[in-house]
C-alpha positions as CSV (number, residue, x, y, z in Angstrom):
1,M,25.8,-26.0,-7.9
2,T,28.0,-25.3,-4.8
3,T,27.0,-23.0,-2.1
4,A,29.9,-20.7,-3.0
5,S,28.6,-20.3,-6.5
6,R,24.9,-20.1,-5.6
7,R,23.2,-17.1,-7.1
8,W,20.3,-16.1,-4.9
9,T,16.9,-15.7,-6.6
10,C,15.3,-13.7,-3.8
11,T,16.2,-11.0,-1.3
12,E,14.6,-9.8,1.8
13,T,14.2,-6.5,3.6
14,V,13.6,-6.8,7.3
15,D,11.9,-4.3,9.6
16,V,13.0,-5.7,13.0
17,H,10.8,-3.4,15.1
18,R,7.6,-4.3,13.3
19,A,8.6,-7.9,12.5
20,V,7.9,-7.5,8.8
21,I,9.9,-9.2,6.1
22,R,9.5,-7.9,2.6
23,V,10.5,-10.4,-0.2
24,H,11.7,-9.5,-3.7
25,G,12.4,-12.0,-6.5
26,R,11.7,-15.7,-7.0
27,V,11.3,-17.7,-3.7
28,D,12.6,-21.3,-4.1
29,R,13.3,-23.8,-1.4
30,A,16.7,-22.3,-0.5
31,G,15.1,-18.9,-0.2
32,A,12.3,-20.2,2.0
33,D,14.9,-21.8,4.2
34,L,16.6,-18.5,4.6
35,L,13.3,-16.8,5.3
36,R,12.7,-19.5,8.0
37,G,15.9,-18.4,9.7
38,T,14.9,-14.7,9.6
39,I,11.4,-15.6,11.0
40,R,12.9,-17.6,13.8
41,A,15.4,-14.8,14.6
42,L,12.5,-12.4,14.9
43,Q,10.6,-14.8,17.1
44,R,13.7,-15.2,19.4
45,Q,13.7,-11.4,19.7
46,G,10.2,-11.7,21.3
47,H,7.9,-11.1,18.3
48,R,4.7,-13.3,18.5
49,S,3.6,-12.3,15.1
50,V,5.8,-12.1,12.0
51,T,4.5,-10.7,8.7
52,L,5.9,-11.9,5.3
53,V,5.1,-9.5,2.5
54,L,5.3,-10.9,-1.0
55,P,4.2,-8.1,-3.4
56,E,7.6,-7.9,-5.0
57,A,8.0,-11.7,-5.3
58,T,7.7,-12.9,-8.9
59,D,7.1,-16.5,-8.0
60,V,6.9,-18.8,-5.0
61,T,7.7,-22.5,-5.8
62,Q,5.7,-25.3,-4.4
63,D,8.7,-26.4,-2.3
64,A,9.0,-22.9,-0.9
65,S,5.2,-22.8,-0.1
66,A,5.6,-26.1,1.7
67,V,8.5,-24.8,3.8
68,L,6.6,-21.6,4.7
69,A,3.5,-23.6,5.5
70,G,5.6,-25.7,7.9
71,V,7.0,-22.5,9.5
72,A,3.5,-21.2,10.0
73,D,2.4,-24.5,11.6
74,E,5.4,-24.4,13.9
75,L,4.7,-20.8,15.0
76,A,1.0,-21.7,15.6
77,D,2.0,-24.6,17.8
78,G,3.9,-22.1,19.9
79,H,1.0,-19.6,20.0
80,A,2.6,-17.3,17.5
81,Q,1.6,-16.5,14.0
82,L,3.1,-16.0,10.5
83,I,1.0,-13.7,8.4
84,I,1.7,-14.0,4.7
85,T,0.4,-11.2,2.5
86,D,0.4,-11.4,-1.3
87,R,-0.7,-8.4,-3.2
88,S,0.9,-9.5,-6.5
89,P,-1.4,-11.5,-8.9
90,Q,1.6,-13.2,-10.5
91,V,2.8,-14.9,-7.3
92,G,2.0,-18.6,-7.5
93,R,-0.2,-20.0,-4.8
94,R,-0.2,-23.5,-3.3
């Protein structure tokens, strides 16, 4: 599948002031890579803590979980944090 024809499986809503990213839909590796970009953008704006809220996510693939775990590790190495909340029982866990 080409990038031009890619149909996104997840969307995000960002509260820039509170550094909260709310995710809707299925998060695959491509979606996690996009979330990584949003997380880094918030960090560049001076946020030391970013919250990723997944109650509307229907699934998080293992690849996506690995990407997000890597982002969390990168932030921790820089004395920042990624907080991932999951209030939805159907979201897969790694």
